[in-house]
LUMLOLO-834810 format. One record per residue (C-alpha): residue number from 0; residue in three letters; x, y, z. Coordinates in Angstrom, 1 decimal, m for minus. Layout:
LUMLOLO-834810
{pt NUM; "ALA"; {X; Y; Z}} ...
//
This chain:
LUMLOLO-834810
{pt 0; "MET"; {9.3; m13.2; m34.0}} {pt 1; "ARG"; {8.3; m16.6; m36.4}} {pt 2; "ILE"; {6.5; m19.4; m35.2}} {pt 3; "PRO"; {8.9; m22.5; m35.8}} {pt 4; "VAL"; {8.3; m25.0; m37.8}} {pt 5; "LEU"; {7.6; m27.8; m35.5}} {pt 6; "LEU"; {5.2; m25.4; m33.9}} {pt 7; "LEU"; {3.4; m24.6; m36.9}} {pt 8; "SER"; {3.3; m28.3; m37.9}} {pt 9; "ALA"; {1.5; m29.4; m34.2}} {pt 10; "PHE"; {m0.9; m26.8; m35.0}} {pt 11; "LEU"; {m1.5; m27.9; m38.2}} {pt 12; "LEU"; {m2.0; m31.6; m37.3}} {pt 13; "ALA"; {m4.3; m30.4; m35.0}} {pt 14; "ALA"; {m6.3; m28.7; m37.1}} {pt 15; "PRO"; {m8.9; m30.6; m40.0}} {pt 16; "PHE"; {m7.9; m30.8; m43.6}} {pt 17; "ALA"; {m10.1; m29.9; m46.0}} {pt 18; "THR"; {m10.4; m32.9; m49.2}} {pt 19; "SER"; {m12.3; m30.3; m52.2}} {pt 20; "ALA"; {m13.1; m27.4; m52.8}} {pt 21; "GLN"; {m16.8; m27.8; m51.5}} {pt 22; "ASP"; {m15.2; m29.4; m47.9}} {pt 23; "ALA"; {m12.8; m25.7; m47.4}} {pt 24; "ALA"; {m16.3; m23.7; m47.6}} {pt 25; "THR"; {m17.5; m26.0; m45.0}} {pt 26; "PRO"; {m15.4; m26.3; m42.2}} {pt 27; "ALA"; {m15.7; m29.7; m40.3}} {pt 28; "PRO"; {m15.9; m29.9; m37.0}} {pt 29; "ALA"; {m12.6; m29.3; m34.9}} {pt 30; "LYS"; {m10.8; m32.4; m33.6}} {pt 31; "VAL"; {m10.0; m33.1; m30.6}} {pt 32; "LEU"; {m6.6; m33.7; m29.3}} {pt 33; "THR"; {m5.5; m36.4; m27.6}} {pt 34; "ASP"; {m3.8; m36.7; m24.4}} {pt 35; "ALA"; {m0.8; m37.6; m26.5}} {pt 36; "GLU"; {m1.1; m34.9; m29.0}} {pt 37; "LYS"; {m1.7; m32.3; m26.2}} {pt 38; "ALA"; {1.7; m33.6; m24.2}} {pt 39; "ALA"; {3.6; m33.3; m28.0}} {pt 40; "ILE"; {2.4; m29.8; m28.5}} {pt 41; "GLU"; {3.0; m28.8; m25.2}} {pt 42; "ASP"; {6.4; m30.1; m25.4}} {pt 43; "VAL"; {7.3; m28.5; m28.2}} {pt 44; "VAL"; {6.0; m25.1; m27.0}} {pt 45; "ARG"; {8.3; m25.8; m23.9}} {pt 46; "ASP"; {11.3; m26.6; m25.6}} {pt 47; "TYR"; {10.9; m23.2; m27.8}} {pt 48; "ILE"; {10.7; m21.2; m24.7}} {pt 49; "THR"; {12.6; m22.9; m22.2}} {pt 50; "THR"; {15.8; m23.5; m24.8}} {pt 51; "LYS"; {16.0; m22.0; m27.6}} {pt 52; "HIS"; {14.2; m18.4; m26.4}} {pt 53; "PRO"; {14.2; m18.3; m22.9}} {pt 54; "GLU"; {14.1; m14.1; m23.2}} {pt 55; "ILE"; {10.0; m14.7; m23.7}} {pt 56; "LEU"; {9.7; m15.7; m20.5}} {pt 57; "VAL"; {11.6; m12.1; m18.9}} {pt 58; "GLN"; {9.1; m10.1; m21.8}} {pt 59; "GLY"; {6.3; m12.3; m20.1}} {pt 60; "MET"; {7.2; m11.4; m16.6}} {pt 61; "LYS"; {7.9; m8.5; m16.7}} {pt 62; "GLU"; {4.3; m7.6; m18.7}} {pt 63; "LEU"; {2.7; m9.4; m15.9}} {pt 64; "GLN"; {4.2; m7.3; m12.8}} {pt 65; "ARG"; {3.6; m4.2; m15.3}} {pt 66; "ARG"; {0.0; m5.5; m15.7}} {pt 67; "GLU"; {0.2; m6.4; m11.5}} {pt 68; "GLN"; {1.2; m3.0; m11.0}} {pt 69; "GLU"; {m1.4; m0.9; m13.2}} {pt 70; "THR"; {m4.0; m2.8; m11.8}} {pt 71; "ALA"; {m3.1; m2.0; m8.3}} {pt 72; "GLU"; {m2.5; 2.1; m8.7}} {pt 73; "ASN"; {m6.2; 2.0; m10.3}} {pt 74; "LYS"; {m7.7; m0.2; m7.0}} {pt 75; "SER"; {m5.6; 2.5; m5.0}} {pt 76; "LYS"; {m6.9; 5.7; m7.2}} {pt 77; "GLU"; {m10.7; 4.5; m6.5}} {pt 78; "ALA"; {m10.0; 3.8; m2.7}} {pt 79; "VAL"; {m8.7; 7.0; m2.2}} {pt 80; "ALA"; {m10.9; 8.8; m4.3}} {pt 81; "GLY"; {m14.0; 6.8; m2.6}} {pt 82; "PHE"; {m12.9; 8.2; 0.6}} {pt 83; "LYS"; {m11.3; 11.5; m0.2}} {pt 84; "ASP"; {m12.7; 13.6; 2.5}} {pt 85; "LYS"; {m12.1; 11.4; 5.5}} {pt 86; "ILE"; {m8.7; 10.8; 4.2}} {pt 87; "PHE"; {m7.3; 14.4; 3.7}} {pt 88; "ASN"; {m10.0; 15.9; 5.3}} {pt 89; "ASP"; {m10.9; 14.8; 8.4}} {pt 90; "PRO"; {m10.2; 17.9; 10.8}} {pt 91; "THR"; {m9.9; 15.5; 13.9}} {pt 92; "SER"; {m6.9; 14.0; 12.5}} {pt 93; "PRO"; {m3.4; 15.5; 13.7}} {pt 94; "VAL"; {m1.5; 17.8; 11.2}} {pt 95; "GLY"; {2.3; 18.2; 10.7}} {pt 96; "GLY"; {4.8; 19.5; 8.3}} {pt 97; "ASN"; {3.2; 22.7; 6.5}} {pt 98; "ALA"; {m0.9; 22.4; 6.5}} {pt 99; "LYS"; {m0.9; 24.3; 3.3}} {pt 100; "GLY"; {1.7; 21.8; 1.7}} {pt 101; "ASP"; {0.8; 21.0; m2.2}} {pt 102; "VAL"; {1.4; 17.3; m0.9}} {pt 103; "MET"; {m0.8; 15.5; 1.5}} {pt 104; "MET"; {1.3; 12.4; 3.0}} {pt 105; "VAL"; {m1.2; 10.2; 5.2}} {pt 106; "GLU"; {0.2; 7.8; 7.4}} {pt 107; "PHE"; {m1.8; 5.2; 8.9}} {pt 108; "PHE"; {0.6; 3.3; 12.2}} {pt 109; "ASP"; {0.8; 1.6; 15.2}} {pt 110; "TYR"; {2.7; 2.9; 18.4}} {pt 111; "GLN"; {4.2; m1.0; 19.2}} {pt 112; "CYS"; {4.8; m1.4; 15.3}} {pt 113; "GLY"; {8.0; m1.4; 14.9}} {pt 114; "TYR"; {8.0; m1.2; 11.0}} {pt 115; "CYS"; {6.3; 2.4; 11.7}} {pt 116; "LYS"; {9.2; 3.2; 13.9}} {pt 117; "LEU"; {11.7; 2.1; 11.3}} {pt 118; "SER"; {10.0; 4.5; 9.0}} {pt 119; "GLU"; {9.8; 7.1; 11.4}} {pt 120; "GLU"; {13.3; 8.4; 10.5}} {pt 121; "ALA"; {13.1; 8.6; 7.2}} {pt 122; "ILE"; {9.5; 10.7; 7.9}} {pt 123; "GLU"; {11.8; 13.3; 10.2}} {pt 124; "LYS"; {14.0; 13.4; 7.8}} {pt 125; "LEU"; {11.8; 14.1; 4.7}} {pt 126; "MET"; {9.9; 17.0; 6.4}} {pt 127; "LYS"; {13.2; 18.6; 7.2}} {pt 128; "ASP"; {14.0; 18.7; 3.5}} {pt 129; "ASP"; {10.8; 19.4; 2.0}} {pt 130; "LYS"; {8.8; 22.1; 3.4}} {pt 131; "ASN"; {5.7; 21.7; 1.2}} {pt 132; "VAL"; {4.5; 18.5; 2.7}} {pt 133; "LYS"; {1.5; 18.0; 4.8}} {pt 134; "LEU"; {1.6; 15.1; 6.9}} {pt 135; "ILE"; {m2.0; 13.7; 8.2}} {pt 136; "TYR"; {m2.0; 11.2; 11.0}} {pt 137; "LYS"; {m3.9; 8.7; 11.6}} {pt 138; "ASP"; {m3.6; 6.7; 14.8}} {pt 139; "PHE"; {m4.3; 3.2; 14.1}} {pt 140; "PRO"; {m4.3; 0.7; 17.0}} {pt 141; "ILE"; {m4.4; m2.7; 15.9}} {pt 142; "LEU"; {m1.5; m4.2; 17.5}} {pt 143; "GLY"; {m3.4; m5.1; 21.5}} {pt 144; "PRO"; {m4.8; m2.7; 23.9}} {pt 145; "THR"; {m1.6; m0.7; 25.0}} {pt 146; "SER"; {m2.0; m0.1; 21.8}} {pt 147; "VAL"; {m5.0; 1.7; 22.0}} {pt 148; "THR"; {m3.6; 3.0; 25.8}} {pt 149; "ALA"; {m1.1; 4.9; 23.7}} {pt 150; "THR"; {m3.0; 5.9; 20.8}} {pt 151; "LYS"; {m5.6; 7.4; 23.1}} {pt 152; "ALA"; {m2.6; 9.4; 25.2}} {pt 153; "ALA"; {m1.2; 10.6; 21.7}} {pt 154; "LEU"; {m4.8; 12.1; 20.8}} {pt 155; "ALA"; {m5.6; 13.2; 24.3}} {pt 156; "ALA"; {m2.6; 15.4; 23.9}} {pt 157; "VAL"; {m4.0; 17.5; 21.4}} {pt 158; "LYS"; {m5.8; 19.0; 24.4}} {pt 159; "GLN"; {m2.8; 20.2; 25.7}} {pt 160; "GLY"; {m1.0; 21.1; 22.2}} {pt 161; "LYS"; {1.9; 18.7; 22.5}} {pt 162; "TYR"; {0.4; 15.8; 19.9}} {pt 163; "ILE"; {3.6; 15.9; 18.0}} {pt 164; "LYS"; {6.0; 16.1; 20.8}} {pt 165; "MET"; {3.6; 13.2; 22.4}} {pt 166; "HIS"; {3.7; 11.2; 19.2}} {pt 167; "ASP"; {7.5; 11.7; 18.6}} {pt 168; "ALA"; {8.5; 10.5; 22.0}} {pt 169; "LEU"; {6.4; 7.3; 21.6}} {pt 170; "MET"; {7.7; 6.3; 18.5}} {pt 171; "ALA"; {11.4; 7.0; 20.1}} {pt 172; "LYS"; {11.0; 4.1; 22.5}} {pt 173; "LYS"; {12.2; 1.1; 21.0}} {pt 174; "ASP"; {11.1; m1.1; 23.3}} {pt 175; "HIS"; {7.8; m2.8; 23.7}} {pt 176; "LEU"; {5.5; m0.4; 25.5}} {pt 177; "THR"; {3.2; m1.1; 28.7}} {pt 178; "ASP"; {0.3; 1.2; 30.0}} {pt 179; "ASP"; {2.7; 2.9; 32.5}} {pt 180; "MET"; {5.5; 3.6; 30.2}} {pt 181; "VAL"; {3.1; 5.3; 27.9}} {pt 182; "TYR"; {2.2; 7.6; 31.0}} {pt 183; "GLN"; {5.8; 7.8; 31.7}} {pt 184; "ILE"; {6.9; 9.1; 28.4}} {pt 185; "ALA"; {3.6; 11.4; 28.8}} {pt 186; "LYS"; {5.2; 12.7; 31.7}} {pt 187; "GLU"; {8.9; 13.1; 30.2}} {pt 188; "ALA"; {7.3; 15.3; 27.3}} {pt 189; "GLY"; {5.4; 17.5; 29.9}} {pt 190; "LEU"; {2.0; 16.6; 29.8}} {pt 191; "ASP"; {0.1; 16.7; 33.0}} {pt 192; "VAL"; {m0.6; 13.3; 33.4}} {pt 193; "ASP"; {m4.0; 13.6; 35.3}} {pt 194; "LYS"; {m5.5; 15.7; 32.6}} {pt 195; "LEU"; {m4.3; 13.6; 29.8}} {pt 196; "LYS"; {m5.8; 10.6; 31.7}} {pt 197; "LYS"; {m9.6; 12.4; 31.9}} {pt 198; "ASP"; {m9.2; 13.3; 28.0}} {pt 199; "MET"; {m7.8; 9.9; 27.3}} {pt 200; "ALA"; {m11.1; 8.7; 28.8}} {pt 201; "ASP"; {m13.4; 11.6; 26.6}} {pt 202; "GLU"; {m15.7; 9.7; 23.9}} {pt 203; "SER"; {m14.8; 12.0; 21.3}} {pt 204; "VAL"; {m10.9; 10.1; 21.8}} {pt 205; "THR"; {m12.6; 6.8; 21.2}} {pt 206; "LYS"; {m14.5; 8.2; 18.3}} {pt 207; "ILE"; {m11.4; 9.3; 16.6}} {pt 208; "VAL"; {m9.5; 5.9; 17.3}} {pt 209; "ASP"; {m13.3; 4.0; 15.9}} {pt 210; "ALA"; {m12.8; 6.5; 12.8}} {pt 211; "ASN"; {m9.9; 5.5; 11.6}} {pt 212; "LEU"; {m9.8; 2.0; 12.5}} {pt 213; "LYS"; {m13.2; 2.3; 10.2}} {pt 214; "LEU"; {m11.7; 4.0; 7.2}} {pt 215; "GLY"; {m8.4; 1.4; 7.1}} {pt 216; "SER"; {m11.1; m1.2; 6.8}} {pt 217; "ASP"; {m12.6; 0.7; 4.1}} {pt 218; "ILE"; {m9.6; 1.0; 1.8}} {pt 219; "GLY"; {m8.2; m2.3; 2.8}} {pt 220; "VAL"; {m5.6; m1.2; 5.1}} {pt 221; "ARG"; {m3.8; m4.9; 5.9}} {pt 222; "GLY"; {m0.9; m3.7; 8.4}} {pt 223; "THR"; {1.3; m0.8; 9.7}} {pt 224; "PRO"; {2.7; 1.6; 8.5}} {pt 225; "MET"; {0.3; 2.5; 5.5}} {pt 226; "PHE"; {1.1; 5.7; 3.4}} {pt 227; "ILE"; {m1.4; 7.5; 1.0}} {pt 228; "ILE"; {0.4; 9.9; m0.8}} {pt 229; "GLY"; {m1.4; 11.9; m3.4}} {pt 230; "THR"; {m3.5; 9.5; m5.3}} {pt 231; "GLN"; {m1.4; 6.2; m4.3}} {pt 232; "ILE"; {m1.1; 4.0; m1.4}} {pt 233; "TYR"; {2.0; 2.8; m0.4}} {pt 234; "PRO"; {1.7; m0.7; 2.2}} {pt 235; "GLY"; {5.1; m1.6; 4.0}} {pt 236; "ALA"; {7.8; 0.6; 5.8}} {pt 237; "LEU"; {9.3; 3.2; 2.9}} {pt 238; "GLN"; {13.0; 4.3; 3.5}} {pt 239; "TYR"; {14.0; 7.9; 2.6}} {pt 240; "GLU"; {14.6; 7.4; m1.0}} {pt 241; "GLN"; {11.0; 5.9; m1.7}} {pt 242; "LEU"; {9.5; 8.6; 0.4}} {pt 243; "LYS"; {10.8; 11.5; m1.5}} {pt 244; "LYS"; {10.5; 9.2; m4.9}} {pt 245; "ALA"; {6.4; 9.0; m3.9}} {pt 246; "VAL"; {6.5; 12.9; m3.0}} {pt 247; "ASP"; {8.0; 13.8; m6.0}} {pt 248; "ASP"; {5.8; 11.8; m8.2}} {pt 249; "ALA"; {2.7; 13.4; m6.6}} {pt 250; "ARG"; {3.7; 16.3; m6.8}} {pt 251; "ALA"; {4.3; 15.9; m10.7}} {pt 252; "ALA"; {1.3; 13.9; m11.4}} {pt 253; "ALA"; {m0.9; 17.0; m9.4}} {pt 254; "LYS"; {0.8; 19.3; m12.2}} {pt 255; "LYS"; {m0.6; 17.7; m15.2}} 
//
């Protein structure tokens, strides 16, 4: 695209002129623009972009978004690579879907998080439609004491072989939780509540919670839900189409 004559003229006015061949060989000190000259140049450029060629703004915004996305993706990859074992290979993290799936999807969630519960339906549909995804649960209680109670109850349910059932029941409860509700949900899910409470107090459960919170802090989890699919981090609630695309992208990237 050609530089307009007015813009070129403004540039020339801002530069010193050589008065002889000797002067041309010896650069003169750059002229310091006055405020009025700066304002005139800014007006010319503004008019050129906003009035004559507004498409430049659109192109600039697209390029800025592309660079920001690229930067975010690179940071995601670095964070995931730096904590790969803790994210994907922690034996204390419950697993759903296909334990030998070719794509690993990790979710950080809180049982009192409304956005997590909105995403739950999409996750369940994805697990039914794609039988080759390994889902790794990262209980991440950040919304108060009852969130901690719910998390410990779910993790303690592992000892009764009912983590998934407890997880699903807690996610299905749309009301604000209380501790009593957590235990009632556990009872309805077929758990021995007395044993559950005893197991919840076990130090091993507390260690899992603390480890998840530490990991989240290390990789920059700012809220729930947050997904890690393949090498990419996806913050916020995702709809089915978004989850499916993320899984498809991760699968395609792994084949390269």
